[in-house]
C-alpha positions as CSV (number, residue, x, y, z in Angstrom):
1,M,83.5,94.8,134.5
2,E,80.9,93.4,137.0
3,R,77.3,94.5,136.8
4,D,76.4,97.8,138.4
5,E,80.0,99.1,138.2
6,L,81.2,102.4,137.0
7,L,84.7,103.5,135.9
8,T,85.0,107.0,137.5
9,P,86.8,109.9,135.8
10,W,89.8,109.1,138.0
11,G,90.1,105.5,136.9
12,C,89.0,103.8,140.1
13,V,86.3,101.2,140.2
14,M,83.1,102.4,141.9
15,T,80.5,99.7,142.7
16,M,76.8,100.5,142.8
17,G,75.3,97.9,145.2
18,Q,77.0,94.8,146.5
19,T,77.3,92.6,143.4
20,R,81.1,92.4,143.1
21,A,82.7,88.9,143.0
22,W,85.9,89.0,145.0
23,D,88.8,86.8,144.1
24,L,90.2,87.1,147.6
25,E,89.1,88.6,150.8
26,T,91.4,89.7,153.7
27,D,91.4,92.4,156.3
28,V,94.3,94.6,155.1
29,V,96.1,95.0,151.8
30,C,99.5,96.8,151.9
31,I,100.7,98.1,148.6
32,G,104.5,98.2,148.7
33,S,107.1,96.3,150.7
34,G,109.4,99.0,152.0
35,A,109.6,100.1,155.7
36,G,106.2,101.8,155.7
37,G,104.2,99.0,154.1
38,M,105.9,96.3,156.1
39,S,105.5,98.1,159.4
40,A,101.8,98.5,158.7
41,A,101.5,94.9,157.7
42,L,103.3,93.6,160.7
43,T,101.5,95.8,163.2
44,A,98.1,94.8,161.7
45,A,99.0,91.1,161.8
46,I,100.3,91.3,165.4
47,E,97.0,92.8,166.4
48,G,95.1,89.9,164.9
49,L,94.2,90.9,161.3
50,N,94.7,89.0,158.1
51,V,97.1,90.8,155.9
52,L,98.4,90.7,152.3
53,V,101.4,92.6,151.0
54,V,101.6,93.2,147.2
55,E,104.8,94.4,145.6
56,K,105.1,95.8,142.1
57,T,108.7,94.7,141.5
58,Q,110.4,91.3,141.7
59,Y,112.0,92.3,145.0
60,V,110.9,93.0,148.5
61,G,112.3,96.0,150.4
62,G,111.8,99.0,148.1
63,S,114.0,102.0,148.7
64,T,114.5,100.9,152.3
65,A,116.7,98.0,151.1
66,I,119.1,100.3,149.2
67,S,119.2,103.1,151.8
68,G,121.7,103.9,154.5
69,G,119.1,102.5,157.0
70,A,119.2,105.3,159.5
71,V,116.0,105.7,161.5
72,W,115.4,109.0,163.3
73,I,113.4,108.5,166.5
74,P,113.9,111.3,169.1
75,N,113.5,110.4,172.8
76,N,113.9,106.7,172.2
77,S,114.7,104.5,175.2
78,Q,118.3,104.1,174.3
79,S,119.2,107.9,174.2
80,S,119.6,108.4,177.9
81,Q,121.8,105.3,178.2
82,L,124.2,106.9,175.7
83,G,124.4,110.2,177.7
84,H,121.9,112.2,175.7
85,K,119.1,113.6,177.8
86,D,116.4,113.9,175.1
87,S,112.7,114.6,175.6
88,M,109.7,115.1,173.4
89,E,109.7,118.8,174.3
90,Q,113.3,119.2,173.1
91,A,112.6,117.3,169.9
92,K,109.4,119.3,169.3
93,L,111.3,122.5,169.8
94,Y,113.9,121.4,167.2
95,L,111.2,120.4,164.7
96,D,109.4,123.7,165.2
97,R,112.7,125.5,164.4
98,I,113.5,123.5,161.3
99,V,110.2,122.3,160.0
100,G,108.1,125.2,161.2
101,N,104.7,125.5,159.6
102,W,105.6,123.2,156.7
103,A,103.9,120.4,158.8
104,S,101.1,120.7,161.4
105,D,101.6,120.4,165.1
106,E,99.2,117.4,165.0
107,M,101.5,115.5,162.7
108,K,104.7,116.4,164.4
109,R,103.3,115.4,167.8
110,A,101.9,112.1,166.4
111,F,105.4,111.2,165.1
112,L,107.2,112.2,168.2
113,E,104.8,110.4,170.6
114,A,104.5,107.2,168.6
115,G,108.1,106.8,167.4
116,P,109.5,105.5,170.7
117,E,106.4,103.3,171.1
118,M,107.0,101.8,167.6
119,V,110.6,101.0,168.4
120,R,109.7,99.1,171.6
121,Y,106.7,97.4,169.9
122,L,108.6,96.0,167.0
123,E,111.6,95.0,169.1
124,Q,109.4,93.0,171.4
125,R,107.4,91.3,168.7
126,T,109.5,91.1,165.6
127,E,113.0,90.7,164.3
128,V,113.4,94.5,163.9
129,K,116.3,95.6,166.2
130,L,117.5,99.2,166.1
131,I,120.7,100.5,167.8
132,A,120.9,104.2,168.7
133,R,124.1,106.0,167.6
134,A,126.2,107.3,170.5
135,Y,127.3,110.2,168.4
136,S,125.5,111.4,165.3
137,P,124.6,115.1,165.3
138,D,121.3,116.4,163.9
139,Y,121.9,118.2,160.6
140,Y,121.4,121.6,162.2
141,P,123.3,121.0,165.5
142,D,123.4,124.7,166.6
143,T,119.6,125.0,166.5
144,E,117.5,125.0,169.7
145,G,116.5,121.5,170.6
146,A,119.1,119.7,168.5
147,S,120.9,116.7,169.8
148,L,124.5,115.4,169.2
149,G,123.5,111.8,169.4
150,G,120.9,109.1,170.4
151,R,118.2,110.1,168.0
152,S,119.5,108.3,164.9
153,M,119.2,104.5,165.1
154,D,120.7,101.8,162.9
155,P,119.4,98.4,162.2
156,A,121.5,95.7,163.8
157,P,123.5,93.6,161.4
158,F,121.3,90.7,160.1
159,D,122.2,87.3,158.9
160,G,120.5,86.9,155.5
161,R,120.9,83.1,155.7
162,S,118.0,83.1,158.1
163,L,115.7,83.9,155.2
164,G,116.6,80.6,153.6
165,K,115.3,80.3,150.0
166,N,113.6,83.7,150.4
167,F,117.0,85.5,150.6
168,D,116.8,86.1,146.8
169,L,113.5,87.9,147.3
170,L,115.3,90.7,149.1
171,R,116.2,93.7,147.0
172,P,120.1,93.7,146.7
173,P,121.9,96.8,147.9
174,L,123.4,99.3,145.4
175,K,126.4,97.8,143.7
176,E,128.3,101.0,144.4
177,F,127.9,100.4,148.1
178,V,129.4,96.9,148.3
179,V,133.0,95.8,147.9
180,L,134.5,92.7,146.3
181,G,131.4,92.3,144.2
182,G,128.8,91.8,147.0
183,M,130.1,92.4,150.5
184,M,128.1,95.0,152.4
185,V,130.1,97.4,154.7
186,T,129.3,100.2,157.1
187,M,131.3,103.4,157.3
188,S,133.2,101.8,160.3
189,D,133.9,98.7,158.2
190,A,135.2,100.9,155.4
191,Y,137.6,102.7,157.7
192,H,139.0,99.3,158.9
193,L,139.4,98.0,155.4
194,L,141.3,101.1,154.4
195,N,143.7,100.6,157.4
196,V,144.3,96.9,157.3
197,T,148.0,97.4,156.6
198,K,148.3,100.1,159.4
199,S,146.5,98.6,162.4
200,F,146.2,95.1,163.8
201,A,142.7,95.8,165.0
202,S,141.7,96.9,161.5
203,W,143.4,93.9,159.9
204,R,141.6,91.5,162.2
205,H,138.2,93.2,161.6
206,G,138.8,93.2,157.8
207,M,139.9,89.5,157.8
208,K,136.7,88.5,159.6
209,L,134.6,90.3,157.0
210,V,136.4,88.8,154.1
211,A,136.4,85.3,155.5
212,R,132.6,85.5,156.1
213,Y,132.1,86.8,152.6
214,A,134.2,84.1,151.0
215,S,132.1,81.5,152.8
216,D,128.9,83.2,151.7
217,R,129.9,83.2,148.0
218,L,130.2,79.4,148.0
219,R,126.4,79.3,148.4
220,H,125.0,82.7,147.6
221,R,125.3,85.3,144.9
222,R,126.2,88.0,147.4
223,G,127.2,88.3,151.0
224,T,124.7,87.4,153.7
225,R,126.0,89.7,156.4
226,L,123.4,92.5,155.9
227,V,123.8,96.0,157.3
228,L,122.3,99.4,156.6
229,G,118.9,99.5,154.9
230,N,119.3,96.0,153.6
231,S,119.4,94.7,157.2
232,L,116.2,96.6,158.0
233,A,114.4,95.3,154.9
234,G,115.7,91.8,155.7
235,R,114.5,92.0,159.3
236,L,111.1,93.2,158.1
237,L,110.8,90.4,155.6
238,K,111.9,87.8,158.1
239,S,109.2,89.1,160.5
240,A,106.5,88.9,157.9
241,L,107.5,85.4,156.9
242,D,107.5,84.3,160.6
243,R,103.9,85.5,160.9
244,K,103.0,83.9,157.6
245,I,102.0,87.2,155.9
246,P,101.8,86.5,152.2
247,V,104.0,88.8,150.2
248,W,103.2,88.8,146.4
249,V,106.0,90.1,144.3
250,S,105.6,91.2,140.6
251,T,102.1,92.2,141.5
252,P,101.3,95.8,140.6
253,A,98.1,97.5,142.0
254,R,95.9,98.8,139.2
255,R,92.8,100.4,140.7
256,L,91.2,101.0,144.1
257,I,87.6,99.8,144.6
258,V,85.1,102.2,146.2
259,E,81.8,101.1,147.6
260,D,79.4,103.5,149.3
261,D,82.1,106.1,149.7
262,R,84.6,103.7,151.2
263,V,87.7,102.1,149.8
264,T,87.0,98.4,150.1
265,G,89.6,96.7,148.0
266,V,92.1,96.9,145.2
267,I,92.5,95.3,141.7
268,V,96.0,93.9,141.1
269,T,97.7,92.1,138.3
270,K,99.2,88.7,139.3
271,D,100.6,86.2,136.8
272,G,98.9,87.9,133.9
273,R,95.4,88.0,135.6
274,E,93.5,90.8,137.2
275,L,92.4,89.9,140.7
276,A,89.9,91.8,142.9
277,I,91.0,91.7,146.5
278,K,88.6,92.8,149.3
279,A,90.2,94.6,152.2
280,R,87.7,94.7,155.1
281,R,89.7,97.0,157.3
282,G,91.8,99.1,154.9
283,V,94.2,99.5,152.0
284,V,97.6,101.0,152.7
285,L,99.5,102.9,150.0
286,A,103.2,102.6,150.5
287,T,104.7,102.4,147.0
288,G,107.7,104.7,147.6
289,G,106.6,108.0,146.1
290,F,107.3,109.2,142.5
291,P,111.1,109.7,142.1
292,S,111.3,107.5,139.0
293,D,108.5,109.0,137.0
294,I,109.8,111.9,134.8
295,A,106.4,113.4,134.2
296,L,105.6,113.7,138.0
297,R,109.1,115.0,138.6
298,Q,108.5,117.8,136.2
299,E,105.2,118.5,137.7
300,F,106.4,118.6,141.4
301,L,110.1,119.4,141.4
302,P,112.1,122.5,140.4
303,H,113.5,122.7,137.0
304,P,115.7,121.5,135.6
305,T,115.2,117.9,136.7
306,G,115.9,114.5,135.1
307,L,115.7,111.0,136.3
308,W,118.3,111.9,139.0
309,S,117.2,109.7,141.8
310,M,118.7,106.8,143.8
311,A,115.3,105.3,144.4
312,P,114.3,102.0,142.7
313,E,113.0,102.1,139.2
314,G,109.6,100.9,140.3
315,N,108.9,104.0,142.5
316,T,106.8,105.7,139.8
317,G,104.0,107.3,141.8
318,D,101.6,104.5,141.8
319,G,100.3,105.3,145.3
320,L,100.0,108.9,144.6
321,Q,97.9,108.3,141.5
322,L,95.8,105.5,143.1
323,G,95.0,107.9,145.9
324,Q,94.2,110.9,143.6
325,A,91.9,108.6,141.6
326,V,89.6,108.4,144.6
327,G,89.8,112.1,145.5
328,A,92.9,112.1,147.8
329,Q,94.7,115.4,148.4
330,A,98.3,115.6,147.2
331,N,100.3,118.3,148.8
332,R,102.6,120.3,146.4
333,N,103.4,123.0,149.0
334,N,106.4,121.7,150.9
335,A,109.7,123.4,151.7
336,S,111.0,120.9,149.1
337,N,109.0,118.2,147.3
338,A,112.0,115.9,147.3
339,F,114.8,114.9,149.6
340,L,117.7,116.2,147.6
341,A,121.2,114.9,147.2
342,P,124.1,115.6,144.8
343,I,124.6,112.7,142.5
344,S,127.2,112.0,139.8
345,I,126.3,109.9,136.8
346,L,128.3,107.4,134.7
347,E,127.1,106.6,131.2
348,K,128.4,103.2,130.3
349,P,129.1,102.3,126.7
350,N,126.3,99.7,126.7
351,G,123.8,102.5,127.6
352,E,123.5,101.6,131.3
353,T,123.5,104.5,133.7
354,V,125.2,104.3,137.1
355,K,124.4,107.0,139.7
356,F,126.4,107.7,142.8
357,P,124.9,109.7,145.7
358,H,127.5,112.0,147.4
359,L,125.9,111.7,150.8
360,V,128.4,111.4,153.7
361,W,131.7,109.9,152.4
362,D,133.6,112.5,150.3
363,R,132.2,116.1,150.5
364,A,133.1,116.8,154.1
365,R,136.7,115.5,153.9
366,P,139.7,117.9,153.9
367,G,140.9,118.7,150.3
368,L,137.6,118.9,148.4
369,M,135.7,121.9,147.2
370,A,132.6,122.4,145.0
371,V,132.2,125.1,142.4
372,N,129.4,126.2,140.1
373,G,129.5,127.1,136.4
374,S,131.3,130.4,137.2
375,A,134.2,128.3,138.7
376,Q,133.4,129.8,142.2
377,R,132.4,128.1,145.4
378,F,128.7,128.5,146.3
379,V,128.1,126.2,149.3
380,N,129.6,124.7,152.5
381,E,130.7,121.3,151.0
382,A,130.2,119.5,154.3
383,T,126.6,120.5,154.7
384,S,123.8,117.9,154.5
385,Y,123.2,116.4,151.1
386,H,119.7,118.0,151.1
387,E,121.1,121.5,151.8
388,F,123.7,120.9,149.1
389,G,121.0,120.1,146.6
390,L,119.0,123.2,147.6
391,A,122.2,125.3,147.2
392,M,122.6,124.0,143.7
393,Y,119.1,125.2,142.7
394,D,119.6,128.5,144.5
395,S,122.9,129.2,142.8
396,H,121.4,128.1,139.4
397,K,119.0,131.1,139.6
398,T,121.9,133.5,138.8
399,V,124.8,131.3,137.6
400,P,124.7,128.0,135.7
401,S,125.1,125.5,138.6
402,I,123.5,122.3,137.2
403,P,125.8,120.5,137.0
404,S,128.2,121.7,139.6
405,Y,131.7,120.3,140.1
406,L,133.5,118.5,143.0
407,I,137.2,119.2,142.7
408,C,140.1,117.5,144.5
409,D,143.8,116.5,144.0
410,S,145.5,113.2,143.7
411,A,146.3,112.9,147.4
412,F,142.6,113.2,148.2
413,L,141.5,110.8,145.5
414,H,143.9,108.1,146.7
415,K,142.9,108.6,150.4
416,W,139.1,109.2,150.2
417,G,138.1,108.5,146.6
418,L,135.6,110.6,144.7
419,G,132.2,109.1,143.8
420,L,132.7,106.0,141.8
421,A,136.5,106.4,142.0
422,L,137.0,104.4,145.1
423,P,139.7,105.1,147.7
424,G,142.8,103.0,148.4
425,R,144.3,103.4,145.0
426,R,141.7,101.3,143.3
427,P,141.6,101.3,139.5
428,F,139.9,104.4,138.1
429,R,141.3,104.9,134.5
430,H,138.1,103.4,133.1
431,L,136.2,106.3,134.7
432,I,138.4,108.8,133.0
433,K,137.9,107.1,129.7
434,A,134.2,107.1,130.2
435,G,134.2,110.9,130.9
436,Y,132.9,110.4,134.5
437,L,136.1,111.4,136.2
438,V,138.0,114.4,134.7
439,E,141.8,114.5,135.2
440,A,144.3,117.3,134.4
441,P,147.9,118.1,135.3
442,T,147.0,121.7,136.5
443,I,144.0,123.4,137.9
444,E,143.9,125.6,134.8
445,A,143.9,122.6,132.5
446,L,141.1,121.0,134.6
447,A,139.0,124.1,134.2
448,Q,139.4,124.0,130.4
449,R,138.3,120.3,130.3
450,L,135.3,121.2,132.4
451,G,134.4,124.2,130.3
452,L,135.1,126.6,133.2
453,D,137.2,129.8,133.2
454,P,140.8,128.8,134.0
455,A,141.8,132.1,135.8
456,T,138.7,132.1,138.0
457,L,139.1,128.4,139.0
458,A,142.8,129.0,139.8
459,A,141.8,132.1,142.0
460,T,139.1,130.0,143.7
461,T,141.6,127.3,144.5
462,V,144.1,129.8,145.8
463,R,141.5,131.2,148.1
464,F,140.3,127.8,149.3
465,N,143.9,126.7,150.1
466,A,144.4,129.9,152.1
467,L,141.3,129.2,154.1
468,A,142.5,125.6,154.6
469,A,145.9,126.8,155.9
470,K,144.1,129.1,158.3
471,G,141.8,126.3,159.4
472,E,138.6,128.4,159.1
473,D,136.3,128.7,156.2
474,E,135.3,132.3,156.4
475,D,133.4,132.1,153.1
476,F,131.0,129.2,153.6
477,G,131.8,127.7,157.0
478,K,133.0,124.2,156.0
479,G,133.8,122.4,159.2
480,G,132.1,125.1,161.2
481,N,129.6,122.9,163.2
482,A,129.4,119.5,164.9
483,Y,127.7,117.8,162.0
484,N,130.4,119.0,159.5
485,R,133.2,117.8,161.8
486,Y,131.5,114.4,162.4
487,L,131.9,113.7,158.7
488,G,135.5,115.1,158.4
489,D,138.7,113.2,158.7
490,P,138.4,111.3,162.0
491,S,142.1,111.2,162.5
492,V,142.3,115.0,162.7
493,K,141.9,116.2,166.3
494,D,143.8,119.4,166.6
495,R,142.4,121.4,163.6
496,N,139.5,121.7,161.3
497,P,138.9,118.1,160.1
498,C,137.0,119.3,157.0
499,L,139.6,121.7,155.5
500,G,142.7,120.7,153.6
501,P,144.6,122.1,150.5
502,I,144.2,121.1,146.9
503,T,147.8,121.1,145.7
504,T,149.0,117.7,144.6
505,A,148.9,117.1,140.8
506,P,147.1,115.7,138.9
507,F,143.7,117.2,139.8
508,Y,140.3,115.6,139.5
509,S,136.6,116.5,139.2
510,V,133.2,114.9,138.8
511,R,130.0,116.6,137.7
512,V,127.1,116.5,140.2
513,Y,123.4,117.1,139.7
514,P,120.6,117.9,142.2
515,G,119.2,114.4,142.5
516,D,117.3,112.9,145.3
517,I,116.9,109.9,147.6
518,G,113.1,110.0,147.5
519,T,110.2,112.4,147.2
520,A,108.7,114.4,150.1
521,A,105.4,115.5,148.4
522,G,102.6,113.0,148.8
523,L,99.1,112.3,150.0
524,V,97.8,114.3,153.0
525,T,96.9,112.2,156.0
526,D,95.9,112.6,159.6
527,R,97.8,111.4,162.6
528,H,96.6,107.8,162.1
529,A,97.8,107.8,158.5
530,R,94.3,108.0,157.1
531,V,94.2,109.7,153.7
532,L,92.3,113.0,153.4
533,D,90.5,114.4,150.4
534,D,90.7,117.9,149.1
535,K,88.2,119.1,151.7
536,G,90.2,117.6,154.5
537,Q,87.8,114.8,155.1
538,R,89.0,111.2,155.7
539,I,88.6,108.8,152.8
540,A,87.3,105.7,154.7
541,G,89.4,102.6,154.3
542,L,92.5,104.3,152.8
543,Y,95.8,104.9,154.5
544,A,99.2,106.0,153.3
545,C,102.7,105.9,154.8
546,G,106.3,106.1,153.7
547,N,107.0,108.4,150.8
548,D,103.4,108.0,149.6
549,M,102.4,110.1,152.6
550,N,103.3,113.8,152.5
551,S,106.4,114.2,154.6
552,V,105.8,114.9,158.2
553,M,109.0,117.0,157.9
554,G,107.3,119.1,155.2
555,G,110.2,118.6,152.8
556,T,112.9,119.7,155.3
557,Y,115.6,117.4,156.4
558,P,116.3,117.7,160.2
559,G,118.6,114.7,160.7
560,P,119.7,111.3,159.5
561,G,116.8,108.9,159.1
562,I,113.9,111.3,158.8
563,T,112.4,109.2,156.0
564,L,112.6,105.8,157.6
565,G,111.7,106.9,161.1
566,P,108.3,108.3,160.0
567,A,107.7,105.5,157.5
568,L,108.0,102.9,160.3
569,T,106.1,105.1,162.8
570,F,103.1,105.9,160.6
571,G,103.0,102.4,159.3
572,Y,102.7,101.3,162.9
573,L,99.9,103.9,163.5
574,A,98.0,102.7,160.4
575,G,98.2,99.1,161.5
576,R,97.0,99.8,165.0
577,H,94.1,102.0,163.7
578,M,92.9,99.4,161.2
579,A,92.9,96.9,164.1
580,G,90.9,99.2,166.3
581,V,93.6,99.7,168.9
582,A,93.5,103.0,170.7
């Protein structure tokens, strides 16, 4: 430790006087390489600052790279072209109804005002290109201010070959979301691939994908046609490389440096050495929250909880702890401290754990129901993944509901798949052998194998089938709104596309747990992403965005892309503020 330095009770380095010897000086240090950190880095660099990005893991992209990639930006410039007359007032009304007082008006307005600006700014100056969805309902489509489309944007497909030798720096997508061992597909691609023998258009589309992938595998370990969150992460990385922003991987941040009540730098570990890096304009915390740290999960999240997260293993709360070490305020009082999702878990013989998030593919389809430990339904299966997770915890207060059980028949399994059991009659016997997928010749036998009451599950199934025949779920409303129907069977036009019978033996089930796709609780900031202390005062030189920043949605989940939208937006605001741009 340098002369006149003190190690504070929080673990940060506080310098008394100006005697520190810096290993490197720059304007901005961004800790983390997901959407938030890279947006801040790019914006600061575009505005003329020198920037360094440090990343704890060996890959760039964070949870962005393995996400679905949706970016929720109300009132963006493409909405009206798609026939959706959006406005800031309508979006604010919607957030007021869903988010309410879980977030301040200041933060909601900052996001809504800056979001469309951010999209234009990055599109004009970087490789980031977002395409608004013509039809993609908000998650509460019957609420005042909701929209049926235009607000959710997807990254345009990206050619990973343009990264050259840096392609291998990009975090790969989840293995469970690729086909043929490494080919990325969107939901539209998946529909085409499932219909290659039924439609010439689907056959042609599928053959183009396969031909491109075959060519890729001659030179690369996976496909280079990037979509979803991998495309967004790839576009951000390409933009950083184009601007010659150094990105140091395998470089965890250890401590923040405080001088005269201002964060002036950070100590990182690189190649086995501790380096002190001065940040003249600011340090940005963007490490992805704490979903992979069991102690923080138990502190912030409802019980029971386990390591039930789809986030990367490196997201262990580094930003949260670095911030708290210098007095930053962490908000524990959100509607939910995590963005929940039902996940199923496969334990492999070699000890490896494989997790599958049941987000949008199977739960809303006709012929699937969910039951709790009493063998009774407890939720609209087609609701958002976040609401499904909340329902599991709510049901668990009175009835064992963790795990809960997704149940279908063989016709459903072959057509739609169930978790890791993929559709299209793919092999699945290994999943049965592993205990992940449970199979039985009758509903009663399935109940016995799940440890449920056979008579109750049989009665629940009879009731579900009667509702399916009627076409209306009088009990829980499956298929009762535009969002539900959007995720139902797209070929069904004349009846409820989310309801179908469970009748064709054998019958199947997977256990699901209330996991998450990231944490919502984080460091409290102002509208410029400046971190605040416990008294609400700004900590000079310190910013936070992405899941290190407390969710502007207050732990609610209004629509697809409400994590990446704010991450990019508040990263943009942080970058501009550090550069002194009004």
